[in-house]
N, C-alpha and C positions, 0 to 999 in steps of 0.2 A: 504493498499499501504506499502510496506516494506520502512524505512528508509535507506539514503547511508550513510555506515558508512565506516569503515577504512578497516574492511575486502572485501567490495564489491569494494571499491576504488583500492586496491591492485590485486584483478581480473582483474580490469578494464586495470589497468596497464599492467599485465600480457599478456591479449588479445593484446594490443595496441603493446607491443614491440614483441610479437610474430606476430604480423601484420609486423611489421618494418623488421623483420628478414627474413620474406618471400619478401616482396618487395627489401631487398640488395641484396638476392639470385636470384631474378629475374632480377634486374637488370646486376650484374655481369653476368647473362648468356645471354643476350640482347645486352651487349655492342658492341660486335664483328658484329652486323647487324645494327649497328647506319649509317644511309647513310650519305657517305661525299660528301658533296654537295661543288662544285667549284661556288663560285659567282662571277658575273662579276657586278661591281657597284664602286657606291662610298667608299666603305668600302671593300677592298681586303681581303679574308680571304684564309689562307695559307691550299692549301688542304692537306698537310701533317701534320696540327697542330693535329689534332686527333690522326694520329697512333704515334707522339711522346707524348701525353698526356694520351693515354692508360695506360701505367704501372704504371703512377701515380694514375690513378683512381681506378685502380685494387689495389694497394697498401691501398689508402684512404678505398675503402671498404672491404677490410681483416681488418683492424683495426677497423671500423666501426661494421664490424661483431661481432669482438671479443667482443668489449664492448658491443654491444647488447646479447649476450649471457650470458657475463658476469653480465650484468645487471637483465637478466631473472632469473638466479640463485640466485642475491639478492632478487630480489620479491618473489619467492618461498620459499627462507627461511624466510622473513618476515609474507609471509602466513601462516608460521608453527610457529608464534610468537619466532622466533629466531633472533632479530633484534640487539642488541649491542653485536655483536661476534668479536673475531678476525678475524674470517675468513670473515666476513663481510667487516670490514676494509681492510683487504688484496684486497678483490674484488674492493672496491670503490677505492682503491689506481691503481689497475688494468685499471680500466675504465678510470681514470685521464692519465696514462702513454698512452692509445689509443688516446686521444684526442690530447697529445703531439706529437705523431706521425704522424697524420694526419697533425697535422701543420706545422712538418717539413717537411714532403713529398710534401705540397702544395707550400711551400717557394721554394723549389727546382724545382719544377713543374714549377712555375710561371716565374723563369730565364730559364728555358730548353725549356718551349714552347713559350717563347715571350707574354704570358697572363698573366703580373705582376700584374697588378689590380684583374682581376678576381681570381685567385689563392690566392691572398693576403687577399681579402676579406674572404674566406672558410678560410684559417689558421689564421684569426681571431678569427673567429668563434670557429673554435676548439681548439684554445688556450684558449677562454672565458670561453668554455665548462670544458677543463681540470679544469680550476682556481677553478669553481662552485663547480666540482667534488671533488677537494682537500679539499675545507672547508668543503664541507657534510661529506668527510673522515675524518675530524679532529673534528667534531663536535660527529660523531659516537664514534669515538675513545675515546671521553672525556666522552662521557655518557658511553661508556662501564665500563670505570676505575672507575667512581661515582658509577655505578650499583654492581662492584665488591667491593668495598670499602662498600657500603650499606648491602650488602649481608654477609660480614664478622663480621659485627656491630650486638653486642648481643643486 
């Protein structure tokens, strides 16, 4: 049985990212068909809440989809042994900014829709993801500089 290695792991990540892209596109297509239920009970749900939240959902999906496509490009580059490159550093920076955009949209949506807690939780998760991507970007950039120095050392 073949051992699990870096190449197989990267291929699995590419498949998972492709799946996530399909889910994001499917979600974007199905959002208009989500039923709007008017609940009567101990917790009153505003029937117009979903309509007010829909633009924010689409903005978050767009930024998330941009991040996923960029991640797919990074993974394909890694599969072709192009790891510590200036292009990958720029791509990781772009993914980080996608996370920041999602966080900002969620904060605004929280106040616009009245569901502050729910949207702030998503904003915190997106902001944390952006921070992690920033750290990974910095590590890759430092490794890129070290590799360039080693390449020019005789």
